N, C-alpha and C positions, 0 to 999 in steps of 0.2 A: 434531399439534407434531412437527415435526422439527426433530433436531439435532445437532450433530456433532461428533462425537468429533475435535479437536484433536490430542490426543497420537498421534493414529494419522498425520498427514500430516507428510509430509517437510519437513522444515526443518532450516537449517541455524544455527550458534552456538549459546553454552551457554545464551542464555536464550530461543531457540526451539526448545528440546527440551522439549515438556511431560512431565508424568508424569499420574498419575492425580488428576482434581481441581484442577488447576492451571488457571487461565483464561488467554485469549488475548484479547487488546482489538483490534477493525478500527478504523482510524482511517483515514475516507474525508474526503478533499480535493477540494472542487469547485473546481474551473478552468475560467476562460474568458479569452483572452489572458492571460496570466502567461509567457509565453516566457523573460523577462529575469528572472524573481525563481522561478522554479518551482524550476530544479537545486539550488541553493543553500540554496533554504527547507526543501527536501524533505529534503536531506542533513544539516542542522542539527536538525531533527525526528529523523531516524534516529538521530544521534549521540545524542539527549537520550534516546531511548527505550531504547538498547542499553548508554548508562553510566547512566541514574540511574531510568529506569520499572522497577516494581519488576513488573512481567508482561511476558509474549511478547507482540509488538504486530506487525498486519502492516497496510500501508498501503495503500489505494485510491485511484489519483488516478482522479477522475471528470470528463472533459473536457467542457464542455458546449456545443460548437461553438465551438469557437478559431479563428479565421482566421489567426492568426501561428502559429509554430512550437510552439504548446506540446505537442501532443501528439505529434508528435516528439519534443522533451525528453522528456516523461514516458515515451514506450516505449524511448527510449535509457535512462531509469534504470531500467525494468523488465528490459532486455535484461542490463543490468551489475549488477544483485542478486542476491545469493544469500540473501536475507532476505524472501523472500515480500511485494514488490509486485506489485500489478495495477493496468493501464490498463483503463478501460472509456471509452465515447465515448459519453454519456447521449442525446446529438444521435441518432446512428448507431443505438446498440445499447440502448437504452430495455428493451427487453425483456429482454435480458441481466441486467438490474440485479434483476431480480424472480425 
């Protein structure tokens, strides 16, 4: 069984510094052709997680073959983030999910 020691991973923000025994939650958002709503929705989620959620959280956006600009929006969010966001393309990078 593989376990990850998240307390040793570099992160920013007060909620993101984990001490021994603290949990981190990974939230995966499946996306397909959500270019218009993706940015505002993910920013709203991040604001909630930073302000009210009791655990450190990492957001992964899983693009499932979008044909609009969803992947571009997701990658822009990832580049602009200092809070551990990840973008994966399920259709193109399926093996990287496992």
